[in-house]
C-alpha positions in Angstrom: 56.3 22.8 33.8 53.5 25.0 35.4 52.8 24.4 39.1 49.2 22.9 38.5 50.7 20.2 36.1 53.3 19.3 38.7 50.8 19.3 41.7 48.6 16.8 39.6 51.5 14.6 39.4 52.2 15.1 43.2 48.6 14.1 43.9 48.9 11.0 41.8 52.1 10.1 43.7 50.6 10.6 47.1 47.7 8.1 46.2 50.5 5.4 46.0 50.8 5.4 49.6 47.2 4.3 50.2 46.2 3.1 53.6 49.8 2.2 54.3 50.3 5.7 55.7 47.8 4.9 58.4 47.4 7.7 60.9 49.7 9.9 58.7 48.2 11.6 55.6 48.9 10.7 52.1 51.4 13.1 50.7 53.3 13.4 47.2 56.0 15.6 46.1 57.6 16.6 42.8 61.1 18.3 42.2 61.1 20.6 39.2 64.3 22.4 37.9 64.6 24.3 34.6 61.0 23.6 33.7 61.3 19.8 34.0 60.6 17.1 36.5 63.8 15.7 38.0 62.3 13.5 40.6 58.9 12.4 42.1 58.1 10.8 45.6 55.6 10.1 48.2 55.1 9.0 51.8 55.3 5.3 51.5 54.1 4.2 54.8 53.6 5.2 58.4 57.0 5.9 60.1 58.9 6.0 56.8 60.3 9.0 55.1 58.0 11.8 54.2 57.3 12.7 50.6 59.8 15.6 50.8 62.7 13.5 52.0 61.7 10.7 49.6 62.1 13.0 46.6 65.2 14.7 47.8 67.0 11.4 48.3 66.7 10.8 44.5 68.9 13.7 43.5 72.3 14.9 44.3 72.7 18.1 46.6 74.1 19.9 43.5 70.9 19.2 41.5 68.4 19.9 44.3 70.0 23.4 45.0 67.8 26.2 43.4 65.0 23.6 42.3 61.3 24.1 43.1 59.5 21.6 45.4 55.8 20.9 44.7 54.2 19.2 47.6 50.5 18.4 48.4 50.8 19.1 52.1 52.7 21.7 54.1 56.1 20.3 55.1 56.1 19.4 58.8 58.0 21.6 61.3 58.2 19.3 64.3 60.4 16.3 65.5 58.3 13.1 65.4 59.2 9.6 64.0 61.3 11.8 61.5 63.0 15.1 61.8 61.2 18.3 60.4 60.9 18.3 56.6 60.9 22.0 56.4 64.5 22.1 57.7 65.5 19.4 55.3 64.1 21.5 52.4 66.0 24.6 53.6 69.3 22.6 53.9 68.9 21.3 50.5 68.8 24.8 49.1 65.3 24.6 47.5 64.5 28.0 46.1 60.7 27.7 45.9 58.1 25.5 47.4 54.5 25.3 46.1 52.1 23.9 48.8 48.6 22.4 48.0 47.3 22.5 51.5 48.4 23.8 54.9 48.5 21.1 57.5 45.6 21.3 59.7 47.5 19.3 62.5 48.0 21.8 65.4 51.7 20.8 65.7 52.3 22.3 62.1 49.5 24.5 61.3 51.5 27.0 59.2 54.6 26.7 61.1 56.3 24.8 58.3 55.4 27.5 55.8 56.7 30.2 58.2 59.9 28.5 58.6 60.5 28.2 54.8 59.7 31.9 54.6 61.9 33.0 57.3 64.8 31.2 55.7 64.5 32.8 52.3 62.5 30.2 50.5 59.7 31.5 48.2 56.4 29.9 49.2 53.2 29.7 47.4 50.1 28.0 48.7 46.7 27.1 47.5 47.5 25.1 44.4 44.7 22.6 43.5 43.7 22.7 47.1 40.4 21.1 46.7 42.0 18.1 44.9 44.7 17.9 47.6 42.1 18.0 50.4 40.3 15.1 48.8 43.3 12.9 49.4 42.9 12.8 53.3 39.3 13.5 54.2 39.5 11.7 57.4 42.7 13.4 58.6 41.3 16.9 57.5 37.9 16.3 59.2 39.5 15.3 62.5 42.0 18.2 62.8 39.5 20.8 61.4 36.5 19.7 63.6 38.2 17.9 66.6 36.1 14.8 66.1 36.4 11.7 64.2 35.0 10.9 60.7 32.3 8.1 61.3 31.1 5.8 58.6 27.9 3.7 59.4 27.9 0.4 57.4 24.9 -2.0 57.6 23.8 -4.9 55.3 19.9 -5.0 55.2 17.4 -7.2 53.5 14.6 -5.7 51.3 12.2 -5.5 54.2 14.8 -3.9 56.4 16.1 -6.7 58.5 19.8 -7.1 59.5 19.7 -11.0 59.5 17.4 -13.7 58.3 16.7 -15.3 61.7 17.2 -13.9 65.3 20.2 -15.4 67.0 21.8 -16.9 64.0 24.4 -15.5 61.7 23.1 -14.6 58.2 24.9 -13.8 55.0 22.7 -11.2 53.2 25.2 -9.3 51.2 27.5 -10.5 48.3 31.3 -10.5 47.3 31.0 -6.9 46.1 29.7 -5.6 49.3 32.4 -7.6 51.1 35.2 -6.0 49.2 33.6 -2.5 49.7 33.3 -3.2 53.5 37.0 -4.3 53.7 37.9 -1.1 51.9 36.1 1.0 54.5 37.8 -1.0 57.2 41.2 -0.3 55.7 40.6 3.5 55.9 39.3 3.4 59.6 41.3 3.2 62.8 38.6 1.8 65.0 35.5 -0.5 64.4 32.5 -0.3 66.8 29.9 -3.1 66.9 27.0 -4.1 69.0 26.9 -6.8 71.6 24.6 -9.1 69.6 26.8 -8.8 66.5 29.7 -10.0 68.8 27.9 -13.0 70.4 26.1 -13.9 67.2 28.4 -13.3 64.4 31.7 -13.4 66.3 33.4 -11.2 63.6 37.2 -11.1 63.4 37.1 -7.2 62.7 40.3 -7.6 60.6 41.2 -6.2 57.3 41.8 -9.2 55.0 42.6 -7.1 52.0 45.5 -5.3 53.7 48.0 -6.2 56.4 47.4 -3.4 59.0 47.9 -3.3 62.6 44.6 -3.0 64.6 43.3 -2.9 67.8 39.7 -4.3 68.7 37.5 -2.8 71.2 34.2 -4.1 72.6 31.6 -2.2 74.8 29.3 -4.4 76.9 25.9 -3.5 78.4 27.6 -2.0 81.4 29.5 0.3 79.0 32.7 -1.1 79.9 35.3 -1.1 77.2 37.5 -4.0 76.6 40.7 -4.2 74.3 41.8 -7.3 72.5 
């Protein structure tokens, strides 16, 4: 199996994680040996096994040795909620690693790749990089530009109003817009609203389509920030 075909499969696997990866990026991995796929995996949820570990757990040590690992994002090189994936890859005897994108997070930023190379693993980078980067636009934007990805969402009437009558809650969108809004919320780590939206609409600011942990902040006229 050629690397691009395997990377496409890894990208499809990464998407299975969805918003459950939370602050972590979506990552997929494919293990190939003798030109055939022997295992596929992905990062299932925040705090869980990374894609590399997920895929290695599916095969025996003998099968993993000498195989090629195709992974969408550079294996991590630091101790966090889980041990460094680059060390696990080396310990498994993986002969070659194909990386779609180097990790822009400063605690990795090429260190995972360098560790693999230093321990005799053949490393190739840049496979379907544009498609891989599209998996985690918010993550990539934040660590590349050092500022958050901001999405502005507003429901407006045809004459440019945000509600039908001042001081009263108005529903001026439809179910399709509601679902789309919930989707945006599920991809965001913070939601900012104005004081009048808070006092008039009293929104829950939760994601009803996905069970996610959230923290709600409110900024009043005195620019004080309150957490709920």
